[in-house]
PyMOL Python script that loads the backbone (N, CA, C, O; Angstrom):
from pymol import cmd

cmd.read_pdbstr("""\
ATOM      1  N   MET A   1      93.759  35.109  69.969  1.00  0.00           N
ATOM      2  CA  MET A   1      94.653  36.049  70.600  1.00  0.00           C
ATOM      3  C   MET A   1      95.565  35.282  71.554  1.00  0.00           C
ATOM      4  O   MET A   1      95.117  34.359  72.233  1.00  0.00           O
ATOM      5  N   SER A   2      96.845  35.660  71.607  1.00  0.00           N
ATOM      6  CA  SER A   2      97.794  34.986  72.472  1.00  0.00           C
ATOM      7  C   SER A   2      97.516  35.320  73.933  1.00  0.00           C
ATOM      8  O   SER A   2      96.805  36.276  74.244  1.00  0.00           O
ATOM      9  N   GLU A   3      98.086  34.519  74.815  1.00  0.00           N
ATOM     10  CA  GLU A   3      97.910  34.758  76.245  1.00  0.00           C
ATOM     11  C   GLU A   3      98.511  36.100  76.648  1.00  0.00           C
ATOM     12  O   GLU A   3      97.933  36.813  77.468  1.00  0.00           O
ATOM     13  N   ALA A   4      99.664  36.452  76.082  1.00  0.00           N
ATOM     14  CA  ALA A   4     100.301  37.738  76.387  1.00  0.00           C
ATOM     15  C   ALA A   4      99.435  38.892  75.900  1.00  0.00           C
ATOM     16  O   ALA A   4      99.329  39.908  76.587  1.00  0.00           O
ATOM     17  N   GLY A   5      98.821  38.762  74.745  1.00  0.00           N
ATOM     18  CA  GLY A   5      97.951  39.812  74.213  1.00  0.00           C
ATOM     19  C   GLY A   5      96.722  40.004  75.079  1.00  0.00           C
ATOM     20  O   GLY A   5      96.285  41.134  75.297  1.00  0.00           O
ATOM     21  N   ALA A   6      96.164  38.916  75.572  1.00  0.00           N
ATOM     22  CA  ALA A   6      94.999  39.005  76.443  1.00  0.00           C
ATOM     23  C   ALA A   6      95.370  39.650  77.767  1.00  0.00           C
ATOM     24  O   ALA A   6      94.596  40.435  78.313  1.00  0.00           O
ATOM     25  N   ALA A   7      96.553  39.324  78.289  1.00  0.00           N
ATOM     26  CA  ALA A   7      96.984  39.899  79.565  1.00  0.00           C
ATOM     27  C   ALA A   7      97.220  41.389  79.443  1.00  0.00           C
ATOM     28  O   ALA A   7      96.887  42.135  80.364  1.00  0.00           O
ATOM     29  N   SER A   8      97.786  41.849  78.333  1.00  0.00           N
ATOM     30  CA  SER A   8      98.080  43.273  78.191  1.00  0.00           C
ATOM     31  C   SER A   8      96.807  44.098  78.100  1.00  0.00           C
ATOM     32  O   SER A   8      96.804  45.260  78.509  1.00  0.00           O
ATOM     33  N   LYS A   9      95.726  43.532  77.577  1.00  0.00           N
ATOM     34  CA  LYS A   9      94.461  44.257  77.507  1.00  0.00           C
ATOM     35  C   LYS A   9      93.819  44.376  78.884  1.00  0.00           C
ATOM     36  O   LYS A   9      93.035  45.297  79.113  1.00  0.00           O
ATOM     37  N   ALA A  10      94.129  43.473  79.798  1.00  0.00           N
ATOM     38  CA  ALA A  10      93.526  43.474  81.118  1.00  0.00           C
ATOM     39  C   ALA A  10      94.218  44.441  82.079  1.00  0.00           C
ATOM     40  O   ALA A  10      93.668  44.758  83.133  1.00  0.00           O
ATOM     41  N   LEU A  11      95.411  44.911  81.732  1.00  0.00           N
ATOM     42  CA  LEU A  11      96.154  45.797  82.625  1.00  0.00           C
ATOM     43  C   LEU A  11      95.503  47.164  82.689  1.00  0.00           C
ATOM     44  O   LEU A  11      95.008  47.672  81.683  1.00  0.00           O
ATOM     45  N   PRO A  12      95.503  47.768  83.890  1.00  0.00           N
ATOM     46  CA  PRO A  12      94.943  49.113  84.017  1.00  0.00           C
ATOM     47  C   PRO A  12      95.785  50.141  83.268  1.00  0.00           C
ATOM     48  O   PRO A  12      97.005  50.001  83.184  1.00  0.00           O
ATOM     49  N   VAL A  13      95.141  51.172  82.725  1.00  0.00           N
ATOM     50  CA  VAL A  13      95.835  52.264  82.045  1.00  0.00           C
ATOM     51  C   VAL A  13      95.463  53.566  82.745  1.00  0.00           C
ATOM     52  O   VAL A  13      94.285  53.858  82.954  1.00  0.00           O
ATOM     53  N   VAL A  14      96.485  54.344  83.105  1.00  0.00           N
ATOM     54  CA  VAL A  14      96.282  55.618  83.772  1.00  0.00           C
ATOM     55  C   VAL A  14      96.831  56.698  82.861  1.00  0.00           C
ATOM     56  O   VAL A  14      98.020  56.696  82.543  1.00  0.00           O
ATOM     57  N   GLU A  15      95.976  57.625  82.437  1.00  0.00           N
ATOM     58  CA  GLU A  15      96.442  58.736  81.610  1.00  0.00           C
ATOM     59  C   GLU A  15      96.937  59.853  82.519  1.00  0.00           C
ATOM     60  O   GLU A  15      96.252  60.260  83.457  1.00  0.00           O
ATOM     61  N   VAL A  16      98.147  60.342  82.224  1.00  0.00           N
ATOM     62  CA  VAL A  16      98.761  61.399  83.023  1.00  0.00           C
ATOM     63  C   VAL A  16      99.086  62.587  82.130  1.00  0.00           C
ATOM     64  O   VAL A  16      99.160  62.462  80.907  1.00  0.00           O
ATOM     65  N   THR A  17      99.277  63.736  82.756  1.00  0.00           N
ATOM     66  CA  THR A  17      99.646  64.947  82.032  1.00  0.00           C
ATOM     67  C   THR A  17     101.003  65.435  82.538  1.00  0.00           C
ATOM     68  O   THR A  17     101.557  64.871  83.482  1.00  0.00           O
ATOM     69  N   ALA A  18     101.528  66.470  81.915  1.00  0.00           N
ATOM     70  CA  ALA A  18     102.822  67.018  82.303  1.00  0.00           C
ATOM     71  C   ALA A  18     102.834  67.469  83.758  1.00  0.00           C
ATOM     72  O   ALA A  18     103.881  67.431  84.404  1.00  0.00           O
ATOM     73  N   LYS A  19     101.687  67.896  84.286  1.00  0.00           N
ATOM     74  CA  LYS A  19     101.639  68.341  85.688  1.00  0.00           C
ATOM     75  C   LYS A  19     101.813  67.179  86.666  1.00  0.00           C
ATOM     76  O   LYS A  19     102.086  67.410  87.844  1.00  0.00           O
ATOM     77  N   ASP A  20     101.660  65.934  86.203  1.00  0.00           N
ATOM     78  CA  ASP A  20     101.833  64.750  87.050  1.00  0.00           C
ATOM     79  C   ASP A  20     103.292  64.296  87.133  1.00  0.00           C
ATOM     80  O   ASP A  20     103.604  63.361  87.870  1.00  0.00           O
ATOM     81  N   LEU A  21     104.177  64.941  86.392  1.00  0.00           N
ATOM     82  CA  LEU A  21     105.585  64.546  86.361  1.00  0.00           C
ATOM     83  C   LEU A  21     106.336  65.181  87.517  1.00  0.00           C
ATOM     84  O   LEU A  21     106.000  66.309  87.879  1.00  0.00           O
ATOM     85  N   PRO A  22     107.322  64.546  88.121  1.00  0.00           N
ATOM     86  CA  PRO A  22     107.811  63.215  87.773  1.00  0.00           C
ATOM     87  C   PRO A  22     106.799  62.144  88.177  1.00  0.00           C
ATOM     88  O   PRO A  22     106.150  62.236  89.219  1.00  0.00           O
ATOM     89  N   LEU A  23     106.685  61.149  87.343  1.00  0.00           N
ATOM     90  CA  LEU A  23     105.688  60.096  87.506  1.00  0.00           C
ATOM     91  C   LEU A  23     106.228  58.979  88.382  1.00  0.00           C
ATOM     92  O   LEU A  23     107.373  58.552  88.236  1.00  0.00           O
ATOM     93  N   TYR A  24     105.380  58.510  89.301  1.00  0.00           N
ATOM     94  CA  TYR A  24     105.767  57.373  90.134  1.00  0.00           C
ATOM     95  C   TYR A  24     104.564  56.482  90.377  1.00  0.00           C
ATOM     96  O   TYR A  24     103.414  56.905  90.259  1.00  0.00           O
ATOM     97  N   CYS A  25     104.859  55.249  90.717  1.00  0.00           N
ATOM     98  CA  CYS A  25     103.846  54.260  91.054  1.00  0.00           C
ATOM     99  C   CYS A  25     104.271  53.610  92.360  1.00  0.00           C
ATOM    100  O   CYS A  25     105.460  53.339  92.526  1.00  0.00           O
ATOM    101  N   PRO A  26     103.367  53.343  93.295  1.00  0.00           N
ATOM    102  CA  PRO A  26     101.933  53.542  93.206  1.00  0.00           C
ATOM    103  C   PRO A  26     101.580  55.023  93.226  1.00  0.00           C
ATOM    104  O   PRO A  26     102.224  55.826  93.902  1.00  0.00           O
ATOM    105  N   ASN A  27     100.548  55.360  92.473  1.00  0.00           N
ATOM    106  CA  ASN A  27     100.129  56.758  92.404  1.00  0.00           C
ATOM    107  C   ASN A  27      99.225  57.087  93.595  1.00  0.00           C
ATOM    108  O   ASN A  27      98.728  56.177  94.258  1.00  0.00           O
ATOM    109  N   PRO A  28      99.010  58.361  93.870  1.00  0.00           N
ATOM    110  CA  PRO A  28      98.245  58.770  95.060  1.00  0.00           C
ATOM    111  C   PRO A  28      96.809  58.250  95.112  1.00  0.00           C
ATOM    112  O   PRO A  28      96.219  58.219  96.192  1.00  0.00           O
ATOM    113  N   THR A  29      96.230  57.843  93.987  1.00  0.00           N
ATOM    114  CA  THR A  29      94.851  57.358  94.005  1.00  0.00           C
ATOM    115  C   THR A  29      94.742  55.869  94.310  1.00  0.00           C
ATOM    116  O   THR A  29      93.637  55.357  94.496  1.00  0.00           O
ATOM    117  N   MET A  30      95.871  55.168  94.364  1.00  0.00           N
ATOM    118  CA  MET A  30      95.829  53.724  94.635  1.00  0.00           C
ATOM    119  C   MET A  30      95.617  53.472  96.113  1.00  0.00           C
ATOM    120  O   MET A  30      96.156  54.200  96.947  1.00  0.00           O
ATOM    121  N   PRO A  31      94.832  52.444  96.458  1.00  0.00           N
ATOM    122  CA  PRO A  31      94.576  52.145  97.870  1.00  0.00           C
ATOM    123  C   PRO A  31      95.846  51.677  98.581  1.00  0.00           C
ATOM    124  O   PRO A  31      96.701  51.024  97.983  1.00  0.00           O
ATOM    125  N   LEU A  32      95.952  52.016  99.849  1.00  0.00           N
ATOM    126  CA  LEU A  32      97.130  51.687 100.636  1.00  0.00           C
ATOM    127  C   LEU A  32      97.394  50.183 100.687  1.00  0.00           C
ATOM    128  O   LEU A  32      98.552  49.766 100.677  1.00  0.00           O
ATOM    129  N   TRP A  33      96.348  49.365 100.741  1.00  0.00           N
ATOM    130  CA  TRP A  33      96.524  47.921 100.867  1.00  0.00           C
ATOM    131  C   TRP A  33      97.219  47.307  99.656  1.00  0.00           C
ATOM    132  O   TRP A  33      97.806  46.230  99.761  1.00  0.00           O
ATOM    133  N   SER A  34      97.159  47.977  98.512  1.00  0.00           N
ATOM    134  CA  SER A  34      97.764  47.394  97.311  1.00  0.00           C
ATOM    135  C   SER A  34      99.108  48.045  96.970  1.00  0.00           C
ATOM    136  O   SER A  34      99.589  47.930  95.843  1.00  0.00           O
ATOM    137  N   SER A  35      99.707  48.726  97.944  1.00  0.00           N
ATOM    138  CA  SER A  35     100.958  49.448  97.704  1.00  0.00           C
ATOM    139  C   SER A  35     102.137  48.507  97.501  1.00  0.00           C
ATOM    140  O   SER A  35     102.158  47.378  97.990  1.00  0.00           O
ATOM    141  N   HIS A  36     103.101  49.010  96.773  1.00  0.00           N
ATOM    142  CA  HIS A  36     104.382  48.345  96.569  1.00  0.00           C
ATOM    143  C   HIS A  36     105.445  49.427  96.688  1.00  0.00           C
ATOM    144  O   HIS A  36     105.087  50.600  96.797  1.00  0.00           O
ATOM    145  N   PRO A  37     106.729  49.098  96.674  1.00  0.00           N
ATOM    146  CA  PRO A  37     107.753  50.142  96.773  1.00  0.00           C
ATOM    147  C   PRO A  37     107.579  51.182  95.666  1.00  0.00           C
ATOM    148  O   PRO A  37     107.230  50.839  94.537  1.00  0.00           O
ATOM    149  N   ARG A  38     107.823  52.453  95.995  1.00  0.00           N
ATOM    150  CA  ARG A  38     107.680  53.526  95.009  1.00  0.00           C
ATOM    151  C   ARG A  38     108.767  53.388  93.943  1.00  0.00           C
ATOM    152  O   ARG A  38     109.947  53.207  94.243  1.00  0.00           O
ATOM    153  N   VAL A  39     108.331  53.478  92.701  1.00  0.00           N
ATOM    154  CA  VAL A  39     109.251  53.422  91.572  1.00  0.00           C
ATOM    155  C   VAL A  39     108.918  54.591  90.651  1.00  0.00           C
ATOM    156  O   VAL A  39     107.752  54.836  90.343  1.00  0.00           O
ATOM    157  N   PHE A  40     109.950  55.308  90.215  1.00  0.00           N
ATOM    158  CA  PHE A  40     109.752  56.415  89.293  1.00  0.00           C
ATOM    159  C   PHE A  40     109.807  55.879  87.869  1.00  0.00           C
ATOM    160  O   PHE A  40     110.642  55.036  87.543  1.00  0.00           O
ATOM    161  N   LEU A  41     108.904  56.380  87.023  1.00  0.00           N
ATOM    162  CA  LEU A  41     108.764  55.873  85.660  1.00  0.00           C
ATOM    163  C   LEU A  41     108.993  56.989  84.649  1.00  0.00           C
ATOM    164  O   LEU A  41     108.509  58.107  84.830  1.00  0.00           O
ATOM    165  N   ASP A  42     109.733  56.684  83.585  1.00  0.00           N
ATOM    166  CA  ASP A  42     109.999  57.642  82.521  1.00  0.00           C
ATOM    167  C   ASP A  42     108.943  57.491  81.436  1.00  0.00           C
ATOM    168  O   ASP A  42     109.058  56.636  80.558  1.00  0.00           O
ATOM    169  N   VAL A  43     107.925  58.320  81.505  1.00  0.00           N
ATOM    170  CA  VAL A  43     106.836  58.269  80.537  1.00  0.00           C
ATOM    171  C   VAL A  43     107.068  59.251  79.387  1.00  0.00           C
ATOM    172  O   VAL A  43     106.412  59.152  78.350  1.00  0.00           O
ATOM    173  N   GLU A  44     107.990  60.192  79.560  1.00  0.00           N
ATOM    174  CA  GLU A  44     108.216  61.221  78.549  1.00  0.00           C
ATOM    175  C   GLU A  44     108.880  60.688  77.284  1.00  0.00           C
ATOM    176  O   GLU A  44     108.576  61.162  76.189  1.00  0.00           O
ATOM    177  N   ALA A  45     109.762  59.734  77.407  1.00  0.00           N
ATOM    178  CA  ALA A  45     110.531  59.245  76.261  1.00  0.00           C
ATOM    179  C   ALA A  45     109.643  58.585  75.197  1.00  0.00           C
ATOM    180  O   ALA A  45     109.745  58.911  74.014  1.00  0.00           O
ATOM    181  N   ASP A  46     108.779  57.664  75.617  1.00  0.00           N
ATOM    182  CA  ASP A  46     107.960  56.895  74.676  1.00  0.00           C
ATOM    183  C   ASP A  46     106.480  57.232  74.721  1.00  0.00           C
ATOM    184  O   ASP A  46     105.711  56.764  73.881  1.00  0.00           O
ATOM    185  N   GLY A  47     106.074  58.041  75.695  1.00  0.00           N
ATOM    186  CA  GLY A  47     104.659  58.360  75.833  1.00  0.00           C
ATOM    187  C   GLY A  47     103.919  57.351  76.687  1.00  0.00           C
ATOM    188  O   GLY A  47     102.752  57.559  77.018  1.00  0.00           O
ATOM    189  N   GLU A  48     104.584  56.249  77.052  1.00  0.00           N
ATOM    190  CA  GLU A  48     103.995  55.227  77.913  1.00  0.00           C
ATOM    191  C   GLU A  48     105.070  54.641  78.809  1.00  0.00           C
ATOM    192  O   GLU A  48     106.252  54.643  78.467  1.00  0.00           O
ATOM    193  N   ALA A  49     104.644  54.139  79.960  1.00  0.00           N
ATOM    194  CA  ALA A  49     105.546  53.437  80.868  1.00  0.00           C
ATOM    195  C   ALA A  49     104.741  52.371  81.598  1.00  0.00           C
ATOM    196  O   ALA A  49     103.546  52.541  81.840  1.00  0.00           O
ATOM    197  N   LEU A  50     105.393  51.289  81.941  1.00  0.00           N
ATOM    198  CA  LEU A  50     104.760  50.164  82.612  1.00  0.00           C
ATOM    199  C   LEU A  50     105.413  49.966  83.969  1.00  0.00           C
ATOM    200  O   LEU A  50     106.638  49.878  84.064  1.00  0.00           O
ATOM    201  N   CYS A  51     104.601  49.895  85.022  1.00  0.00           N
ATOM    202  CA  CYS A  51     105.136  49.663  86.357  1.00  0.00           C
ATOM    203  C   CYS A  51     105.629  48.220  86.455  1.00  0.00           C
ATOM    204  O   CYS A  51     104.873  47.291  86.173  1.00  0.00           O
ATOM    205  N   PRO A  52     106.893  48.022  86.855  1.00  0.00           N
ATOM    206  CA  PRO A  52     107.412  46.656  86.955  1.00  0.00           C
ATOM    207  C   PRO A  52     106.833  45.854  88.117  1.00  0.00           C
ATOM    208  O   PRO A  52     106.964  44.630  88.139  1.00  0.00           O
ATOM    209  N   TYR A  53     106.199  46.513  89.078  1.00  0.00           N
ATOM    210  CA  TYR A  53     105.629  45.817  90.233  1.00  0.00           C
ATOM    211  C   TYR A  53     104.189  45.370  89.991  1.00  0.00           C
ATOM    212  O   TYR A  53     103.868  44.194  90.164  1.00  0.00           O
ATOM    213  N   CYS A  54     103.332  46.288  89.596  1.00  0.00           N
ATOM    214  CA  CYS A  54     101.902  45.959  89.521  1.00  0.00           C
ATOM    215  C   CYS A  54     101.367  45.880  88.094  1.00  0.00           C
ATOM    216  O   CYS A  54     100.239  45.433  87.886  1.00  0.00           O
ATOM    217  N   GLY A  55     102.156  46.308  87.108  1.00  0.00           N
ATOM    218  CA  GLY A  55     101.723  46.211  85.716  1.00  0.00           C
ATOM    219  C   GLY A  55     100.843  47.350  85.253  1.00  0.00           C
ATOM    220  O   GLY A  55     100.336  47.314  84.132  1.00  0.00           O
ATOM    221  N   THR A  56     100.644  48.361  86.086  1.00  0.00           N
ATOM    222  CA  THR A  56      99.841  49.505  85.659  1.00  0.00           C
ATOM    223  C   THR A  56     100.560  50.207  84.511  1.00  0.00           C
ATOM    224  O   THR A  56     101.758  50.482  84.587  1.00  0.00           O
ATOM    225  N   ARG A  57      99.817  50.490  83.457  1.00  0.00           N
ATOM    226  CA  ARG A  57     100.377  51.190  82.301  1.00  0.00           C
ATOM    227  C   ARG A  57      99.990  52.663  82.413  1.00  0.00           C
ATOM    228  O   ARG A  57      98.820  53.004  82.589  1.00  0.00           O
ATOM    229  N   TYR A  58     100.989  53.515  82.308  1.00  0.00           N
ATOM    230  CA  TYR A  58     100.782  54.960  82.348  1.00  0.00           C
ATOM    231  C   TYR A  58     100.966  55.499  80.939  1.00  0.00           C
ATOM    232  O   TYR A  58     101.914  55.133  80.244  1.00  0.00           O
ATOM    233  N   ARG A  59     100.052  56.373  80.521  1.00  0.00           N
ATOM    234  CA  ARG A  59     100.096  56.954  79.179  1.00  0.00           C
ATOM    235  C   ARG A  59     100.083  58.469  79.316  1.00  0.00           C
ATOM    236  O   ARG A  59      99.226  59.037  79.993  1.00  0.00           O
ATOM    237  N   LEU A  60     101.052  59.121  78.660  1.00  0.00           N
ATOM    238  CA  LEU A  60     101.168  60.572  78.698  1.00  0.00           C
ATOM    239  C   LEU A  60     100.201  61.198  77.705  1.00  0.00           C
ATOM    240  O   LEU A  60     100.275  60.918  76.509  1.00  0.00           O
ATOM    241  N   ALA A  61      99.300  62.039  78.185  1.00  0.00           N
ATOM    242  CA  ALA A  61      98.342  62.725  77.304  1.00  0.00           C
ATOM    243  C   ALA A  61      99.139  63.582  76.316  1.00  0.00           C
ATOM    244  O   ALA A  61     100.003  64.360  76.720  1.00  0.00           O
ATOM    245  N   GLY A  62      98.851  63.438  75.055  1.00  0.00           N
ATOM    246  CA  GLY A  62      99.572  64.185  74.029  1.00  0.00           C
ATOM    247  C   GLY A  62     100.756  63.433  73.469  1.00  0.00           C
ATOM    248  O   GLY A  62     101.324  63.857  72.462  1.00  0.00           O
ATOM    249  N   GLY A  63     101.152  62.325  74.087  1.00  0.00           N
ATOM    250  CA  GLY A  63     102.237  61.514  73.573  1.00  0.00           C
ATOM    251  C   GLY A  63     103.611  61.921  74.054  1.00  0.00           C
ATOM    252  O   GLY A  63     103.757  62.807  74.896  1.00  0.00           O
ATOM    253  N   ALA A  64     104.609  61.264  73.510  1.00  0.00           N
ATOM    254  CA  ALA A  64     106.002  61.480  73.902  1.00  0.00           C
ATOM    255  C   ALA A  64     106.484  62.854  73.516  1.00  0.00           C
ATOM    256  O   ALA A  64     106.039  63.433  72.525  1.00  0.00           O
ATOM    257  N   GLY A  65     107.411  63.376  74.321  1.00  0.00           N
ATOM    258  CA  GLY A  65     108.049  64.643  74.010  1.00  0.00           C
ATOM    259  C   GLY A  65     107.189  65.870  74.251  1.00  0.00           C
ATOM    260  O   GLY A  65     107.557  66.961  73.817  1.00  0.00           O
ATOM    261  N   LYS A  66     106.060  65.731  74.924  1.00  0.00           N
ATOM    262  CA  LYS A  66     105.165  66.869  75.158  1.00  0.00           C
ATOM    263  C   LYS A  66     105.261  67.395  76.577  1.00  0.00           C
ATOM    264  O   LYS A  66     104.436  68.216  76.980  1.00  0.00           O
ATOM    265  N   GLY A  67     106.246  66.946  77.349  1.00  0.00           N
ATOM    266  CA  GLY A  67     106.386  67.348  78.740  1.00  0.00           C
ATOM    267  C   GLY A  67     106.821  68.794  78.871  1.00  0.00           C
ATOM    268  O   GLY A  67     107.136  69.451  77.879  1.00  0.00           O
ATOM    269  N   SER A  68     106.835  69.282  80.094  1.00  0.00           N
ATOM    270  CA  SER A  68     107.193  70.680  80.352  1.00  0.00           C
ATOM    271  C   SER A  68     108.683  70.865  80.581  1.00  0.00           C
ATOM    272  O   SER A  68     109.126  71.980  80.854  1.00  0.00           O
ATOM    273  N   HIS A  69     109.460  69.807  80.478  1.00  0.00           N
ATOM    274  CA  HIS A  69     110.895  69.902  80.753  1.00  0.00           C
ATOM    275  C   HIS A  69     111.676  70.110  79.496  1.00  0.00           C
ATOM    276  O   HIS A  69     112.902  70.213  79.541  1.00  0.00           O
TER     277      HIS A  69
END
""", "prot")
cmd.dss("prot")
cmd.show_as("cartoon", "prot")
cmd.util.cbc("prot")
cmd.orient("prot")
């Protein structure tokens, strides 16, 4: 397995639902000490989004296009 493939498996994955939208990171369950600037993520388009700061992967339950908007 490549180094990039191994790294992507190690990243945390957070499953979210339509009630969690609009989605942002850091999310409310993350500890304050590990905070970074808040960034809003578009998870509705592809069903997944990756935080550019911490690498947390967010996955929309039900997949793309299932939001309430």
